[in-house]
C-alpha positions as CSV (number, residue, x, y, z in Angstrom):
1,M,13.9,16.8,-12.5
2,R,12.3,19.9,-14.0
3,E,11.7,21.6,-10.6
4,V,15.4,21.2,-9.5
5,L,17.1,21.7,-12.9
6,D,18.1,25.3,-12.2
7,R,20.1,24.1,-9.2
8,L,21.3,20.9,-10.8
9,L,22.7,22.4,-14.0
10,P,25.3,24.8,-12.4
11,W,26.7,21.9,-10.3
12,W,26.9,19.7,-13.5
13,E,28.5,22.5,-15.5
14,A,31.1,23.0,-12.7
15,G,32.1,19.3,-13.0
16,Q,30.6,18.3,-9.6
17,S,28.7,15.1,-8.9
18,V,25.2,15.4,-7.4
19,A,23.0,12.7,-6.0
20,M,19.5,12.9,-7.5
21,G,16.6,10.9,-6.0
22,T,13.6,10.7,-8.2
23,V,10.1,9.3,-7.4
24,V,9.6,6.6,-10.1
25,A,6.4,4.9,-8.8
26,T,3.8,5.6,-6.1
27,W,0.9,3.7,-4.5
28,R,-1.9,4.6,-2.2
29,S,-1.8,8.2,-0.9
30,A,1.8,9.0,-1.7
31,P,2.4,12.7,-1.3
32,R,4.5,13.5,-4.5
33,P,3.9,12.3,-8.0
34,A,6.3,10.3,-10.2
35,G,9.0,12.6,-11.5
36,A,9.5,14.6,-8.3
37,S,13.2,15.0,-7.5
38,M,15.6,15.8,-4.7
39,L,19.2,16.7,-5.0
40,V,22.1,16.1,-2.5
41,S,25.3,18.0,-3.5
42,E,28.9,17.1,-2.7
43,D,29.0,19.7,0.1
44,G,25.8,18.4,1.7
45,E,23.2,20.8,0.4
46,A,19.7,19.4,-0.2
47,V,17.4,20.8,-2.8
48,G,13.8,19.7,-3.7
49,S,11.5,17.2,-2.3
50,V,10.3,13.6,-2.9
51,S,7.7,13.2,-0.2
52,G,6.8,16.5,1.2
53,G,9.1,16.0,4.2
54,C,8.2,12.4,5.1
55,V,11.3,10.5,3.9
56,E,13.7,13.3,2.9
57,G,16.0,12.5,5.8
58,A,16.4,8.9,4.6
59,V,16.8,9.9,1.0
60,Y,19.4,12.5,2.0
61,E,21.6,9.9,3.7
62,L,21.1,7.4,0.8
63,G,22.1,10.2,-1.6
64,Q,25.4,10.7,0.4
65,Q,26.1,7.0,0.1
66,V,25.4,7.0,-3.6
67,L,27.8,9.9,-4.1
68,E,30.5,7.9,-2.2
69,S,30.0,4.6,-4.0
70,G,28.8,5.9,-7.4
71,E,26.3,3.0,-7.6
72,P,22.6,3.8,-8.2
73,V,20.0,2.5,-5.8
74,L,16.3,1.8,-6.2
75,Q,14.7,2.0,-2.8
76,R,11.2,1.6,-1.6
77,Y,9.7,3.6,1.3
78,G,6.3,2.6,2.6
79,V,4.4,1.4,5.7
80,S,0.8,0.8,6.6
81,D,-1.5,3.6,7.5
82,D,-1.7,2.5,11.1
83,D,2.1,2.7,11.5
84,A,2.8,5.6,9.2
85,F,3.0,8.4,11.8
86,S,5.3,6.6,14.1
87,V,8.0,6.1,11.5
88,G,7.5,9.4,9.6
89,L,5.6,8.5,6.4
90,T,2.5,10.2,7.7
91,C,0.5,9.8,4.5
92,G,0.7,6.0,4.6
93,G,1.7,5.8,1.0
94,I,4.4,3.9,-0.8
95,L,7.2,5.4,-2.9
96,D,9.8,3.9,-5.1
97,I,12.8,6.3,-5.3
98,F,15.7,5.9,-7.7
99,V,18.9,7.6,-6.4
100,E,21.8,8.1,-8.8
101,S,24.9,10.2,-9.1
102,V,24.6,12.8,-11.8
103,S,27.8,14.3,-13.4
104,R,29.2,15.2,-16.7
105,E,30.5,11.6,-17.0
106,S,27.3,9.8,-16.0
107,F,24.9,12.2,-17.8
108,P,26.7,13.9,-20.6
109,E,23.4,14.8,-22.4
110,L,22.1,16.9,-19.5
111,G,23.1,20.2,-21.0
112,E,21.2,19.4,-24.2
113,V,18.2,18.1,-22.3
114,A,18.1,21.3,-20.2
115,A,18.3,23.4,-23.3
116,D,15.3,21.5,-24.8
117,I,13.3,22.0,-21.6
118,E,14.1,25.7,-21.4
119,A,13.2,26.2,-25.1
120,G,9.9,24.2,-24.7
121,R,11.1,21.4,-27.1
122,P,9.7,18.0,-26.1
123,V,12.3,15.6,-24.8
124,A,12.1,12.4,-22.7
125,V,14.8,10.6,-20.6
126,A,14.4,6.9,-20.2
127,T,16.5,5.4,-17.3
128,V,17.0,1.8,-16.4
129,I,16.1,1.6,-12.7
130,E,16.1,-2.2,-12.2
131,H,17.9,-5.0,-14.1
132,P,19.4,-8.4,-13.2
133,D,22.8,-7.1,-14.6
134,P,24.0,-4.4,-12.2
135,D,26.2,-2.9,-15.0
136,I,23.0,-2.0,-16.9
137,L,21.4,-0.2,-13.9
138,G,21.3,3.6,-14.5
139,R,21.8,3.5,-18.2
140,R,19.7,6.1,-20.0
141,V,18.6,7.2,-23.5
142,V,17.3,10.6,-24.5
143,V,14.3,10.5,-26.8
144,R,12.9,13.3,-29.0
145,P,9.9,13.1,-31.3
146,G,10.7,12.1,-34.9
147,E,14.4,11.6,-34.1
148,S,16.0,8.3,-35.1
149,H,17.7,6.9,-32.0
150,A,21.4,6.9,-32.8
151,Q,22.0,6.8,-29.0
152,T,21.1,3.4,-27.5
153,L,21.0,1.7,-24.1
154,S,23.4,-0.9,-25.4
155,I,21.3,-3.7,-24.0
156,S,19.9,-5.2,-27.3
157,P,18.2,-4.0,-30.4
158,R,14.9,-5.3,-29.1
159,A,15.3,-3.5,-25.8
160,D,16.4,-0.3,-27.5
161,D,13.5,-0.3,-29.9
162,A,10.8,-1.1,-27.3
163,I,12.0,1.4,-24.8
164,T,12.4,4.2,-27.4
165,D,9.0,3.6,-28.9
166,D,7.3,3.5,-25.6
167,A,9.1,6.6,-24.4
168,R,7.9,8.5,-27.5
169,G,4.4,7.5,-26.7
170,L,4.6,8.8,-23.2
171,L,6.3,12.0,-24.5
172,A,3.4,12.6,-26.9
173,T,1.0,12.8,-23.9
174,G,3.4,14.5,-21.5
175,R,3.3,11.6,-19.0
176,N,5.9,10.1,-16.7
177,A,5.8,6.3,-16.1
178,T,7.7,3.2,-15.0
179,L,7.7,0.6,-17.7
180,T,8.4,-3.1,-17.2
181,Y,10.1,-5.5,-19.6
182,G,12.1,-8.7,-19.7
183,P,15.8,-8.3,-19.3
184,D,16.2,-8.3,-23.1
185,G,13.4,-5.9,-23.7
186,E,10.5,-8.5,-23.9
187,R,7.3,-6.5,-23.6
188,R,5.5,-9.2,-21.6
189,G,8.5,-10.1,-19.5
190,E,9.7,-9.0,-16.1
191,G,13.1,-8.2,-14.6
192,M,13.8,-4.8,-16.2
193,R,12.1,-1.5,-15.2
194,V,12.6,1.7,-17.0
195,F,11.5,5.1,-15.8
196,V,10.5,7.6,-18.5
197,S,10.5,11.2,-17.5
198,S,8.7,13.3,-20.1
199,Y,9.4,17.0,-20.6
200,A,6.8,18.2,-22.9
201,P,6.0,21.9,-23.5
202,K,3.6,23.4,-21.1
203,P,0.0,22.5,-21.8
204,R,-2.1,25.3,-23.3
205,M,-4.9,27.2,-21.8
206,L,-6.9,29.3,-24.3
207,V,-9.1,32.0,-22.7
208,F,-11.6,33.6,-25.1
209,G,-13.0,36.9,-23.9
210,A,-11.0,39.8,-22.5
211,I,-13.2,40.4,-19.4
212,D,-12.3,40.8,-15.8
213,F,-13.0,37.1,-15.1
214,A,-10.4,36.3,-17.8
215,A,-7.7,38.1,-16.0
216,A,-8.3,35.9,-12.9
217,V,-8.5,32.7,-15.0
218,A,-5.2,33.6,-16.7
219,R,-3.6,34.2,-13.4
220,I,-4.6,30.8,-12.0
221,G,-3.9,29.1,-15.3
222,S,-0.3,30.4,-15.2
223,F,0.0,29.3,-11.5
224,L,-1.1,25.7,-12.5
225,G,1.6,25.6,-15.2
226,Y,-0.3,26.3,-18.4
227,H,0.9,28.5,-21.3
228,V,-2.0,31.0,-21.3
229,T,-3.3,32.8,-24.3
230,V,-6.1,35.4,-24.0
231,C,-7.9,36.1,-27.3
232,D,-10.6,38.7,-28.1
233,A,-11.5,40.6,-31.2
234,R,-11.8,43.9,-29.3
235,P,-8.4,45.7,-29.2
236,V,-9.5,48.1,-26.5
237,F,-9.9,45.2,-24.1
238,A,-7.3,42.7,-25.3
239,T,-4.1,44.4,-24.1
240,A,-1.1,43.0,-22.4
241,S,-1.4,45.5,-19.5
242,R,-4.9,44.1,-18.6
243,F,-3.6,40.5,-18.6
244,P,0.0,40.6,-17.2
245,D,-0.2,36.9,-16.3
246,A,-1.0,35.7,-19.8
247,D,1.9,34.5,-21.9
248,E,0.3,36.1,-25.0
249,V,-2.7,38.3,-25.8
250,V,-4.1,38.0,-29.3
251,V,-6.4,40.5,-31.0
252,T,-8.6,38.6,-33.5
253,W,-11.9,36.8,-33.7
254,P,-11.7,33.7,-31.4
255,H,-12.9,31.3,-34.0
256,R,-10.4,32.4,-36.5
257,Y,-7.6,32.1,-34.0
258,L,-8.7,28.7,-32.9
259,Q,-8.9,27.4,-36.5
260,D,-5.5,28.8,-37.2
261,E,-4.1,27.0,-34.2
262,V,-5.8,23.7,-35.1
263,D,-4.5,24.0,-38.7
264,A,-0.9,24.6,-37.3
265,G,-1.1,21.5,-35.1
266,R,-0.8,23.5,-31.9
267,I,-3.9,22.1,-30.2
268,D,-3.4,18.7,-28.4
269,P,-5.2,16.5,-25.9
270,R,-3.8,18.5,-23.0
271,T,-5.3,21.8,-24.2
272,V,-8.0,23.5,-22.1
273,M,-10.3,26.2,-23.4
274,C,-12.4,28.7,-21.4
275,V,-15.0,30.6,-23.3
276,L,-15.9,33.6,-21.1
277,T,-17.5,36.1,-23.5
278,H,-21.1,34.8,-23.0
279,D,-21.9,36.6,-26.3
280,P,-23.4,34.4,-29.1
281,K,-21.5,36.1,-31.9
282,F,-18.2,35.1,-30.2
283,D,-19.2,32.0,-28.4
284,V,-21.0,30.0,-31.0
285,P,-18.4,30.1,-33.8
286,V,-15.5,29.2,-31.5
287,L,-17.4,26.5,-29.7
288,E,-18.5,25.0,-33.0
289,I,-14.8,24.4,-33.9
290,A,-13.8,23.4,-30.4
291,L,-16.5,20.8,-29.8
292,R,-15.8,19.1,-33.1
293,L,-12.1,18.6,-32.3
294,P,-11.2,14.9,-31.8
295,E,-9.8,15.4,-28.3
296,V,-9.0,18.2,-25.9
297,A,-8.8,18.1,-22.2
298,Y,-11.5,20.6,-21.3
299,I,-14.0,23.0,-23.0
300,G,-15.9,25.3,-20.6
301,A,-18.2,28.2,-21.3
302,M,-19.4,31.0,-19.0
303,G,-23.0,32.1,-18.6
304,S,-26.2,31.7,-16.7
305,R,-28.4,28.7,-17.2
306,R,-30.6,30.7,-19.5
307,T,-27.5,31.7,-21.5
308,H,-26.5,28.1,-21.5
309,E,-29.8,26.9,-22.9
310,D,-29.8,29.6,-25.6
311,R,-26.2,28.6,-26.5
312,L,-27.1,24.9,-26.8
313,S,-30.0,25.8,-29.1
314,R,-27.7,27.9,-31.4
315,L,-25.0,25.2,-31.5
316,R,-27.7,22.6,-32.5
317,D,-28.8,24.9,-35.2
318,V,-25.3,24.8,-36.7
319,G,-25.3,21.1,-36.7
320,L,-23.6,19.9,-33.5
321,T,-24.7,16.6,-32.1
322,D,-25.7,15.7,-28.6
323,A,-22.5,13.7,-28.2
324,E,-20.5,16.8,-29.2
325,L,-22.5,19.1,-26.9
326,A,-21.9,16.7,-24.0
327,R,-18.3,17.6,-24.0
328,L,-19.1,21.2,-23.0
329,S,-18.8,22.2,-19.4
330,S,-21.5,24.9,-19.1
331,P,-22.2,26.7,-16.9
332,I,-18.4,26.6,-16.4
333,G,-16.8,25.5,-13.1
334,L,-17.7,23.6,-9.9
335,D,-20.4,24.8,-7.5
336,L,-18.2,26.5,-4.9
337,G,-20.6,29.4,-4.3
338,A,-18.1,31.7,-6.1
339,R,-18.9,35.4,-6.5
340,T,-15.8,37.3,-7.4
341,P,-13.6,36.8,-10.5
342,E,-10.9,35.3,-8.4
343,E,-13.3,32.9,-6.7
344,T,-14.8,32.0,-10.1
345,A,-11.3,31.3,-11.4
346,V,-10.8,28.9,-8.6
347,S,-14.1,27.2,-9.4
348,I,-13.0,26.8,-13.1
349,A,-9.5,25.5,-12.1
350,A,-11.1,23.0,-9.7
351,E,-13.3,21.6,-12.5
352,I,-10.3,21.3,-14.8
353,I,-8.3,19.5,-12.1
354,A,-11.2,17.2,-11.2
355,L,-11.7,16.1,-14.8
356,Q,-8.0,15.6,-15.3
357,W,-7.6,13.3,-12.4
358,G,-11.0,11.8,-12.0
359,G,-12.1,13.7,-8.9
360,D,-15.7,14.4,-8.1
361,G,-15.4,17.6,-6.2
362,D,-16.6,16.2,-2.8
363,R,-15.2,17.3,0.5
364,L,-12.4,14.9,1.4
365,S,-13.7,14.8,5.0
366,T,-16.8,13.1,3.7
367,T,-15.1,10.5,1.5
368,D,-13.0,7.4,2.0
369,G,-10.1,6.0,0.0
370,P,-7.0,7.6,-1.5
371,I,-6.8,11.4,-1.4
372,H,-4.6,11.8,-4.5
373,G,-6.1,10.9,-7.8
374,G,-4.6,8.1,-9.8
375,H,-3.2,6.1,-6.9
376,E,-4.3,2.6,-6.5
377,E,-5.0,0.8,-3.2
378,H,-3.5,-2.6,-4.0
379,D,0.0,-3.5,-2.7
380,A,3.0,-2.4,-4.6
381,P,4.6,-5.1,-6.7
382,G,8.3,-6.0,-7.1
383,L,10.7,-4.8,-4.5
384,Q,10.6,-5.7,-0.8
385,S,8.7,-3.0,1.0
386,R,10.5,-1.1,3.8
387,S,9.6,1.7,6.1
388,A,10.8,5.2,6.1
389,D,13.5,4.6,8.6
390,P,15.8,7.6,9.0
391,D,18.7,5.2,8.6
392,P,18.4,3.7,5.1
393,T,21.1,1.1,5.8
394,T,19.1,-0.8,8.3
């Protein structure tokens, strides 16, 4: 919903109903991740995408039907790879898409949720997308960290507790997921599926070293959706004018800044760090702190292989273990043959993405299997599979 919120909110504020189709589960090489959304307005305007163009026509027509009936629908689109091109789902993946009517009456909390998202406050929305009782379908609860849930799904205390607790867990890691329960919230049961959409603050990218490569890394980090901080102790180099794509530029010693952020609880498992100074007086103190943190997504350091070996020796001298040093990506980035700052930034971003999703950096033309990380090859469970027919009523 995040990517269509700026269009959804004005319609909601005007008292209009909007059909919103959301990808709630994917299998195989589905083109869009869970959480991707598409809107269909009362006057027929379409906004957003759930499949990169493969099934938008079918979802558009289904959205119009949902606007007319007011009844939410969970629909599956998917065919085999051999038949995919002929029916339009060219990727051969499988998508579960939940289409619901959003209005002030059906989603009165949307304004508050939008304000949380805009302000960077973590919030999750848990929506019942499948249940034996059709009256329960589409119920939702808004979950915030540390907030006792006065609002409930009105299914049962057990269901409310289970769904709220699980939604908080997903929100803590910024993940979207479809959860399965029994109709009364039994954790090992089946019959109820709940989609949790997490809107956590942007993950952080800390760039240490105000050099020309840092400007390119900040630019690509911002493009990838990170909140980017550039930090350097040298005020002549660490200026906002040199790093227009950074969210903030901090003038202080990198290790002092990192320790302050750790103490304030602002470093989490999604944080990535790029140490680009390749100067021991800056690198070693900040890496000593970074590599001893219990968990962060990525720690990379720039420098030649000779610089890398010298850096490892210095870090061992201050007491870091081999296990801690193994967390360091150095020399930083994937081997793309990069030369310029911009090419190097792509190399660094590629390594971050590969580690996040389990990719190995090989050329896709030389590999087999799914092309999108995290998608499984087994058949999708649950609903009866159907193709991406342009007429969703058939």
